[in-house]
N, CA, C and O atoms as a Tinker XYZ file with bonds, in Angstrom:
   364  protein
     1  N     -4.593000    3.378000   -8.006000    73     2
     2  CA    -3.473000    3.692000   -7.141000    64     1     3
     3  C     -3.416000    5.208000   -6.989000    63     2     4     5
     4  O     -3.526000    5.951000   -7.964000    81     3
     5  N     -3.245000    5.642000   -5.769000    73     3     6
     6  CA    -3.174000    7.069000   -5.459000    64     5     7
     7  C     -1.829000    7.358000   -4.800000    63     6     8     9
     8  O     -1.497000    6.762000   -3.776000    81     7
     9  N     -1.066000    8.257000   -5.377000    73     7    10
    10  CA     0.195000    8.686000   -4.773000    64     9    11
    11  C     -0.112000    9.623000   -3.602000    63    10    12    13
    12  O     -0.958000   10.509000   -3.726000    81    11
    13  N      0.551000    9.439000   -2.494000    73    11    14
    14  CA     0.315000   10.283000   -1.318000    64    13    15
    15  C      0.595000   11.746000   -1.646000    63    14    16    17
    16  O     -0.148000   12.628000   -1.216000    81    15
    17  N      1.647000   12.011000   -2.394000    73    15    18
    18  CA     2.009000   13.395000   -2.724000    64    17    19
    19  C      0.967000   14.078000   -3.612000    63    18    20    21
    20  O      0.920000   15.306000   -3.673000    81    19
    21  N      0.131000   13.295000   -4.301000    73    19    22
    22  CA    -0.894000   13.898000   -5.162000    64    21    23
    23  C     -2.105000   14.398000   -4.373000    63    22    24    25
    24  O     -2.997000   15.026000   -4.943000    81    23
    25  N     -2.142000   14.126000   -3.079000    73    23    26
    26  CA    -3.277000   14.538000   -2.253000    64    25    27
    27  C     -3.193000   15.975000   -1.777000    63    26    28    29
    28  O     -4.132000   16.471000   -1.155000    81    27
    29  N     -2.097000   16.650000   -2.053000    73    27    30
    30  CA    -1.952000   18.051000   -1.646000    64    29    31
    31  C     -0.506000   18.451000   -1.563000    63    30    32    33
    32  O      0.383000   17.609000   -1.434000    81    31
    33  N     -0.274000   19.757000   -1.638000    73    31    34
    34  CA     1.103000   20.258000   -1.623000    64    33    35
    35  C      1.616000   20.555000   -0.214000    63    34    36    37
    36  O      2.798000   20.851000   -0.040000    81    35
    37  N      0.745000   20.480000    0.788000    73    35    38
    38  CA     1.140000   20.711000    2.171000    64    37    39
    39  C      0.653000   19.551000    3.035000    63    38    40    41
    40  O     -0.366000   18.933000    2.728000    81    39
    41  N      1.376000   19.254000    4.114000    73    39    42
    42  CA     0.986000   18.119000    4.969000    64    41    43
    43  C     -0.464000   18.177000    5.456000    63    42    44    45
    44  O     -1.147000   17.154000    5.487000    81    43
    45  N     -0.939000   19.372000    5.838000    73    43    46
    46  CA    -2.313000   19.480000    6.341000    64    45    47
    47  C     -3.319000   19.147000    5.240000    63    46    48    49
    48  O     -4.298000   18.445000    5.492000    81    47
    49  N     -3.090000   19.637000    4.038000    73    47    50
    50  CA    -3.994000   19.339000    2.921000    64    49    51
    51  C     -3.990000   17.843000    2.608000    63    50    52    53
    52  O     -5.041000   17.256000    2.349000    81    51
    53  N     -2.803000   17.229000    2.633000    73    51    54
    54  CA    -2.708000   15.791000    2.381000    64    53    55
    55  C     -3.475000   15.001000    3.434000    63    54    56    57
    56  O     -4.184000   14.048000    3.110000    81    55
    57  N     -3.330000   15.400000    4.693000    73    55    58
    58  CA    -4.002000   14.657000    5.764000    64    57    59
    59  C     -5.517000   14.791000    5.670000    63    58    60    61
    60  O     -6.233000   13.826000    5.935000    81    59
    61  N     -6.019000   15.960000    5.300000    73    59    62
    62  CA    -7.465000   16.158000    5.127000    64    61    63
    63  C     -7.984000   15.323000    3.964000    63    62    64    65
    64  O     -9.023000   14.673000    4.083000    81    63
    65  N     -7.274000   15.335000    2.845000    73    63    66
    66  CA    -7.681000   14.547000    1.671000    64    65    67
    67  C     -7.648000   13.067000    1.987000    63    66    68    69
    68  O     -8.552000   12.324000    1.605000    81    67
    69  N     -6.608000   12.634000    2.685000    73    67    70
    70  CA    -6.464000   11.230000    3.054000    64    69    71
    71  C     -7.591000   10.799000    3.984000    63    70    72    73
    72  O     -8.158000    9.719000    3.814000    81    71
    73  N     -7.917000   11.630000    4.957000    73    71    74
    74  CA    -9.003000   11.305000    5.887000    64    73    75
    75  C    -10.324000   11.145000    5.146000    63    74    76    77
    76  O    -11.102000   10.243000    5.456000    81    75
    77  N    -10.582000   12.004000    4.179000    73    75    78
    78  CA   -11.822000   11.901000    3.405000    64    77    79
    79  C    -11.878000   10.580000    2.630000    63    78    80    81
    80  O    -12.919000    9.925000    2.586000    81    79
    81  N    -10.759000   10.197000    2.022000    73    79    82
    82  CA   -10.703000    8.937000    1.283000    64    81    83
    83  C    -10.887000    7.733000    2.206000    63    82    84    85
    84  O    -11.559000    6.766000    1.847000    81    83
    85  N    -10.291000    7.796000    3.384000    73    83    86
    86  CA   -10.434000    6.711000    4.362000    64    85    87
    87  C    -11.870000    6.621000    4.872000    63    86    88    89
    88  O    -12.425000    5.528000    4.985000    81    87
    89  N    -12.466000    7.767000    5.180000    73    87    90
    90  CA   -13.843000    7.789000    5.677000    64    89    91
    91  C    -14.827000    7.242000    4.652000    63    90    92    93
    92  O    -15.829000    6.624000    5.012000    81    91
    93  N    -14.537000    7.470000    3.375000    73    91    94
    94  CA   -15.407000    6.979000    2.295000    64    93    95
    95  C    -15.117000    5.524000    1.927000    63    94    96    97
    96  O    -15.818000    4.949000    1.093000    81    95
    97  N    -14.100000    4.927000    2.533000    73    95    98
    98  CA   -13.745000    3.545000    2.251000    64    97    99
    99  C    -13.064000    3.354000    0.910000    63    98   100   101
   100  O    -13.041000    2.243000    0.380000    81    99
   101  N    -12.506000    4.426000    0.351000    73    99   102
   102  CA   -11.844000    4.353000   -0.953000    64   101   103
   103  C    -10.408000    3.838000   -0.852000    63   102   104   105
   104  O     -9.819000    3.443000   -1.858000    81   103
   105  N     -9.846000    3.842000    0.354000    73   103   106
   106  CA    -8.478000    3.371000    0.572000    64   105   107
   107  C     -8.503000    2.300000    1.653000    63   106   108   109
   108  O     -9.006000    2.524000    2.754000    81   107
   109  N     -7.950000    1.122000    1.323000    73   107   110
   110  CA    -7.891000    0.029000    2.294000    64   109   111
   111  C     -6.467000   -0.469000    2.544000    63   110   112   113
   112  O     -6.200000   -1.097000    3.569000    81   111
   113  N     -5.554000   -0.190000    1.612000    73   111   114
   114  CA    -4.173000   -0.647000    1.719000    64   113   115
   115  C     -3.225000    0.479000    1.318000    63   114   116   117
   116  O     -3.582000    1.382000    0.561000    81   115
   117  N     -2.011000    0.396000    1.849000    73   115   118
   118  CA    -0.964000    1.352000    1.486000    64   117   119
   119  C      0.235000    0.574000    0.967000    63   118   120   121
   120  O      0.393000   -0.611000    1.260000    81   119
   121  N      1.075000    1.249000    0.197000    73   119   122
   122  CA     2.244000    0.578000   -0.349000    64   121   123
   123  C      3.427000    1.502000   -0.483000    63   122   124   125
   124  O      3.315000    2.719000   -0.337000    81   123
   125  N      4.563000    0.897000   -0.765000    73   123   126
   126  CA     5.800000    1.631000   -0.991000    64   125   127
   127  C      6.118000    1.523000   -2.486000    63   126   128   129
   128  O      6.417000    0.440000   -2.987000    81   127
   129  N      6.049000    2.651000   -3.188000    73   127   130
   130  CA     6.247000    2.656000   -4.637000    64   129   131
   131  C      7.665000    2.237000   -5.020000    63   130   132   133
   132  O      7.867000    1.622000   -6.067000    81   131
   133  N      8.626000    2.559000   -4.197000    73   131   134
   134  CA    10.015000    2.225000   -4.505000    64   133   135
   135  C     10.288000    0.730000   -4.342000    63   134   136   137
   136  O     10.986000    0.127000   -5.157000    81   135
   137  N      9.736000    0.144000   -3.290000    73   135   138
   138  CA     9.980000   -1.270000   -2.990000    64   137   139
   139  C      8.929000   -2.202000   -3.580000    63   138   140   141
   140  O      9.127000   -3.417000   -3.613000    81   139
   141  N      7.818000   -1.648000   -4.043000    73   139   142
   142  CA     6.716000   -2.428000   -4.621000    64   141   143
   143  C      6.134000   -3.421000   -3.606000    63   142   144   145
   144  O      5.918000   -4.593000   -3.915000    81   143
   145  N      5.884000   -2.921000   -2.382000    73   143   146
   146  CA     5.298000   -3.720000   -1.308000    64   145   147
   147  C      4.017000   -3.022000   -0.847000    63   146   148   149
   148  O      3.985000   -1.798000   -0.727000    81   147
   149  N      2.960000   -3.804000   -0.589000    73   147   150
   150  CA     1.733000   -3.220000   -0.039000    64   149   151
   151  C      1.370000   -3.929000    1.253000    63   150   152   153
   152  O      1.761000   -5.074000    1.476000    81   151
   153  N      0.615000   -3.235000    2.105000    73   151   154
   154  CA     0.196000   -3.814000    3.368000    64   153   155
   155  C     -0.988000   -3.075000    3.953000    63   154   156   157
   156  O     -1.588000   -2.216000    3.307000    81   155
   157  N     -1.315000   -3.423000    5.183000    73   155   158
   158  CA    -2.447000   -2.792000    5.860000    64   157   159
   159  C     -2.090000   -1.366000    6.256000    63   158   160   161
   160  O     -0.917000   -0.996000    6.309000    81   159
   161  N     -3.108000   -0.583000    6.530000    73   159   162
   162  CA    -2.884000    0.823000    6.876000    64   161   163
   163  C     -2.272000    1.006000    8.259000    63   162   164   165
   164  O     -1.716000    2.066000    8.545000    81   163
   165  N     -2.362000    0.005000    9.115000    73   163   166
   166  CA    -1.806000    0.138000   10.460000    64   165   167
   167  C     -0.470000   -0.582000   10.635000    63   166   168   169
   168  O     -0.028000   -0.791000   11.764000    81   167
   169  N      0.168000   -0.957000    9.552000    73   167   170
   170  CA     1.456000   -1.661000    9.618000    64   169   171
   171  C      2.555000   -0.726000   10.111000    63   170   172   173
   172  O      2.686000    0.399000    9.628000    81   171
   173  N      3.337000   -1.195000   11.067000    73   171   174
   174  CA     4.407000   -0.354000   11.611000    64   173   175
   175  C      5.495000   -0.077000   10.568000    63   174   176   177
   176  O      6.116000    0.985000   10.594000    81   175
   177  N      5.726000   -1.005000    9.666000    73   175   178
   178  CA     6.720000   -0.778000    8.612000    64   177   179
   179  C      6.254000    0.315000    7.660000    63   178   180   181
   180  O      7.040000    1.164000    7.239000    81   179
   181  N      4.985000    0.284000    7.332000    73   179   182
   182  CA     4.429000    1.268000    6.412000    64   181   183
   183  C      4.403000    2.674000    6.975000    63   182   184   185
   184  O      4.534000    3.649000    6.235000    81   183
   185  N      4.237000    2.777000    8.266000    73   183   186
   186  CA     4.168000    4.101000    8.896000    64   185   187
   187  C      5.512000    4.816000    8.868000    63   186   188   189
   188  O      5.564000    6.036000    9.026000    81   187
   189  N      6.595000    4.080000    8.670000    73   187   190
   190  CA     7.927000    4.693000    8.677000    64   189   191
   191  C      8.380000    5.181000    7.301000    63   190   192   193
   192  O      9.392000    5.874000    7.202000    81   191
   193  N      7.660000    4.837000    6.248000    73   191   194
   194  CA     8.133000    5.189000    4.908000    64   193   195
   195  C      7.962000    6.680000    4.614000    63   194   196   197
   196  O      7.147000    7.365000    5.232000    81   195
   197  N      8.738000    7.151000    3.671000    73   195   198
   198  CA     8.676000    8.549000    3.261000    64   197   199
   199  C      7.397000    8.804000    2.488000    63   198   200   201
   200  O      6.898000    7.926000    1.783000    81   199
   201  N      6.868000   10.011000    2.626000    73   199   202
   202  CA     5.645000   10.405000    1.929000    64   201   203
   203  C      5.824000   10.256000    0.420000    63   202   204   205
   204  O      4.885000    9.867000   -0.275000    81   203
   205  N      6.994000   10.553000   -0.086000    73   203   206
   206  CA     7.262000   10.477000   -1.528000    64   205   207
   207  C      7.112000    9.055000   -2.064000    63   206   208   209
   208  O      6.819000    8.871000   -3.246000    81   207
   209  N      7.306000    8.059000   -1.222000    73   207   210
   210  CA     7.240000    6.657000   -1.647000    64   209   211
   211  C      5.881000    6.011000   -1.390000    63   210   212   213
   212  O      5.630000    4.903000   -1.862000    81   211
   213  N      5.006000    6.683000   -0.652000    73   211   214
   214  CA     3.751000    6.080000   -0.217000    64   213   215
   215  C      2.671000    6.178000   -1.291000    63   214   216   217
   216  O      2.466000    7.228000   -1.900000    81   215
   217  N      1.984000    5.049000   -1.505000    73   215   218
   218  CA     0.840000    4.987000   -2.414000    64   217   219
   219  C     -0.302000    4.284000   -1.691000    63   218   220   221
   220  O     -0.086000    3.581000   -0.703000    81   219
   221  N     -1.509000    4.478000   -2.190000    73   219   222
   222  CA    -2.684000    3.877000   -1.570000    64   221   223
   223  C     -3.473000    3.085000   -2.604000    63   222   224   225
   224  O     -3.508000    3.437000   -3.783000    81   223
   225  N     -4.110000    2.005000   -2.138000    73   223   226
   226  CA    -4.891000    1.131000   -2.999000    64   225   227
   227  C     -6.276000    0.918000   -2.410000    63   226   228   229
   228  O     -6.461000    0.972000   -1.194000    81   227
   229  N     -7.241000    0.678000   -3.277000    73   227   230
   230  CA    -8.595000    0.406000   -2.823000    64   229   231
   231  C     -8.804000   -1.073000   -2.518000    63   230   232   233
   232  O     -9.754000   -1.438000   -1.826000    81   231
   233  N     -7.907000   -1.936000   -3.038000    73   231   234
   234  CA    -8.051000   -3.375000   -2.805000    64   233   235
   235  C     -6.709000   -4.076000   -3.009000    63   234   236   237
   236  O     -5.769000   -3.510000   -3.567000    81   235
   237  N     -6.646000   -5.316000   -2.544000    73   235   238
   238  CA    -5.448000   -6.126000   -2.783000    64   237   239
   239  C     -5.297000   -6.408000   -4.267000    63   238   240   241
   240  O     -4.184000   -6.435000   -4.793000    81   239
   241  N     -6.410000   -6.615000   -4.932000    73   239   242
   242  CA    -6.385000   -6.887000   -6.369000    64   241   243
   243  C     -5.719000   -5.747000   -7.125000    63   242   244   245
   244  O     -4.929000   -5.979000   -8.039000    81   243
   245  N     -6.035000   -4.528000   -6.746000    73   243   246
   246  CA    -5.436000   -3.363000   -7.392000    64   245   247
   247  C     -3.928000   -3.327000   -7.151000    63   246   248   249
   248  O     -3.157000   -3.054000   -8.070000    81   247
   249  N     -3.514000   -3.598000   -5.928000    73   247   250
   250  CA    -2.084000   -3.590000   -5.610000    64   249   251
   251  C     -1.334000   -4.636000   -6.435000    63   250   252   253
   252  O     -0.273000   -4.350000   -6.989000    81   251
   253  N     -1.881000   -5.832000   -6.513000    73   251   254
   254  CA    -1.253000   -6.912000   -7.282000    64   253   255
   255  C     -1.211000   -6.548000   -8.764000    63   254   256   257
   256  O     -0.229000   -6.830000   -9.450000    81   255
   257  N     -2.275000   -5.923000   -9.253000    73   255   258
   258  CA    -2.343000   -5.517000  -10.659000    64   257   259
   259  C     -1.187000   -4.576000  -11.021000    63   258   260   261
   260  O     -0.676000   -4.614000  -12.140000    81   259
   261  N     -0.784000   -3.740000  -10.072000    73   259   262
   262  CA     0.315000   -2.808000  -10.301000    64   261   263
   263  C      1.683000   -3.420000   -9.999000    63   262   264   265
   264  O      2.698000   -2.725000  -10.060000    81   263
   265  N      1.718000   -4.712000   -9.676000    73   263   266
   266  CA     2.982000   -5.408000   -9.475000    64   265   267
   267  C      3.547000   -5.360000   -8.068000    63   266   268   269
   268  O      4.747000   -5.563000   -7.883000    81   267
   269  N      2.715000   -5.097000   -7.074000    73   267   270
   270  CA     3.162000   -5.036000   -5.679000    64   269   271
   271  C      3.019000   -6.402000   -5.028000    63   270   272   273
   272  O      2.175000   -7.204000   -5.428000    81   271
   273  N      3.845000   -6.663000   -4.026000    73   271   274
   274  CA     3.772000   -7.916000   -3.277000    64   273   275
   275  C      3.319000   -7.619000   -1.851000    63   274   276   277
   276  O      3.482000   -6.493000   -1.383000    81   275
   277  N      2.752000   -8.606000   -1.147000    73   275   278
   278  CA     2.289000   -8.394000    0.226000    64   277   279
   279  C      3.455000   -8.154000    1.193000    63   278   280   281
   280  O      4.560000   -8.658000    0.992000    81   279
   281  N      3.190000   -7.389000    2.222000    73   279   282
   282  CA     4.170000   -7.107000    3.278000    64   281   283
   283  C      4.372000   -8.363000    4.118000    63   282   284   285
   284  O      3.409000   -9.049000    4.461000    81   283
   285  N      5.616000   -8.657000    4.446000    73   283   286
   286  CA     5.931000   -9.824000    5.265000    64   285   287
   287  C      5.618000   -9.634000    6.733000    63   286   288   289
   288  O      5.611000  -10.607000    7.488000    81   287
   289  N      5.358000   -8.399000    7.164000    73   287   290
   290  CA     5.054000   -8.143000    8.575000    64   289   291
   291  C      3.555000   -8.190000    8.858000    63   290   292   293
   292  O      3.105000   -8.979000    9.689000    81   291
   293  N      2.794000   -7.363000    8.182000    73   291   294
   294  CA     1.370000   -7.244000    8.505000    64   293   295
   295  C      0.490000   -8.198000    7.707000    63   294   296   297
   296  O     -0.673000   -8.400000    8.056000    81   295
   297  N      1.027000   -8.788000    6.643000    73   295   298
   298  CA     0.242000   -9.696000    5.806000    64   297   299
   299  C      0.995000  -11.008000    5.628000    63   298   300   301
   300  O      1.207000  -11.480000    4.512000    81   299
   301  N      1.390000  -11.574000    6.746000    73   299   302
   302  CA     2.270000  -12.742000    6.759000    64   301   303
   303  C      1.732000  -13.914000    5.923000    63   302   304   305
   304  O      2.490000  -14.520000    5.166000    81   303
   305  N      0.465000  -14.237000    6.045000    73   303   306
   306  CA    -0.087000  -15.377000    5.301000    64   305   307
   307  C     -0.074000  -15.117000    3.793000    63   306   308   309
   308  O      0.307000  -15.990000    3.012000    81   307
   309  N     -0.487000  -13.930000    3.393000    73   307   310
   310  CA    -0.482000  -13.584000    1.964000    64   309   311
   311  C      0.949000  -13.559000    1.437000    63   310   312   313
   312  O      1.204000  -13.937000    0.293000    81   311
   313  N      1.878000  -13.111000    2.278000    73   311   314
   314  CA     3.290000  -13.073000    1.875000    64   313   315
   315  C      3.820000  -14.495000    1.661000    63   314   316   317
   316  O      4.540000  -14.749000    0.695000    81   315
   317  N      3.469000  -15.415000    2.556000    73   315   318
   318  CA     3.923000  -16.804000    2.412000    64   317   319
   319  C      3.395000  -17.416000    1.113000    63   318   320   321
   320  O      4.122000  -18.116000    0.408000    81   319
   321  N      2.149000  -17.150000    0.812000    73   319   322
   322  CA     1.566000  -17.654000   -0.439000    64   321   323
   323  C      2.283000  -17.034000   -1.627000    63   322   324   325
   324  O      2.637000  -17.734000   -2.576000    81   323
   325  N      2.497000  -15.726000   -1.580000    73   323   326
   326  CA     3.192000  -15.032000   -2.670000    64   325   327
   327  C      4.600000  -15.607000   -2.853000    63   326   328   329
   328  O      5.048000  -15.823000   -3.979000    81   327
   329  N      5.283000  -15.848000   -1.752000    73   327   330
   330  CA     6.646000  -16.363000   -1.800000    64   329   331
   331  C      6.678000  -17.751000   -2.432000    63   330   332   333
   332  O      7.550000  -18.039000   -3.251000    81   331
   333  N      5.748000  -18.597000   -2.062000    73   331   334
   334  CA     5.671000  -19.949000   -2.614000    64   333   335
   335  C      5.356000  -19.911000   -4.106000    63   334   336   337
   336  O      6.008000  -20.592000   -4.897000    81   335
   337  N      4.369000  -19.126000   -4.488000    73   335   338
   338  CA     3.970000  -19.022000   -5.895000    64   337   339
   339  C      5.094000  -18.423000   -6.719000    63   338   340   341
   340  O      5.361000  -18.880000   -7.830000    81   339
   341  N      5.757000  -17.400000   -6.184000    73   339   342
   342  CA     6.837000  -16.734000   -6.906000    64   341   343
   343  C      8.033000  -17.679000   -7.124000    63   342   344   345
   344  O      8.633000  -17.679000   -8.199000    81   343
   345  N      8.368000  -18.460000   -6.132000    73   343   346
   346  CA     9.521000  -19.363000   -6.249000    64   345   347
   347  C      9.238000  -20.522000   -7.185000    63   346   348   349
   348  O     10.142000  -20.996000   -7.873000    81   347
   349  N      7.996000  -20.985000   -7.222000    73   347   350
   350  CA     7.636000  -22.097000   -8.085000    64   349   351
   351  C      7.504000  -21.606000   -9.523000    63   350   352   353
   352  O      7.635000  -22.385000  -10.467000    81   351
   353  N      7.246000  -20.316000   -9.682000    73   351   354
   354  CA     7.119000  -19.739000  -11.016000    64   353   355
   355  C      5.708000  -19.744000  -11.555000    63   354   356   357
   356  O      5.488000  -19.611000  -12.759000    81   355
   357  N      4.753000  -19.897000  -10.654000    73   355   358
   358  CA     3.347000  -19.869000  -11.062000    64   357   359
   359  C      2.883000  -18.423000  -11.016000    63   358   360   361
   360  O      3.181000  -17.706000  -10.061000    81   359
   361  N      2.172000  -17.997000  -12.015000    73   359   362
   362  CA     1.674000  -16.618000  -12.025000    64   361   363
   363  C      0.181000  -16.572000  -11.869000    63   362   364
   364  O     -0.405000  -15.490000  -11.856000    81   363
């Protein structure tokens, strides 16, 4: 998990570092650290979050390992599965 704020102290530095990670395929998902939700990089909900709350993941497995749940907007099918499993109490 990579915190967005750890990529640099200025917006330009963060954007350059982020672009390098994206180009190398090291980041595939983004999440909200406060809400513990992860989703795709092009999710409209994710684009509105504050930089302080944004985190990045290399895989869905990594996001789940840190206790994040799928986004109900951009990952609807995964969210439905998560919701069903969570309500039934299966881990």
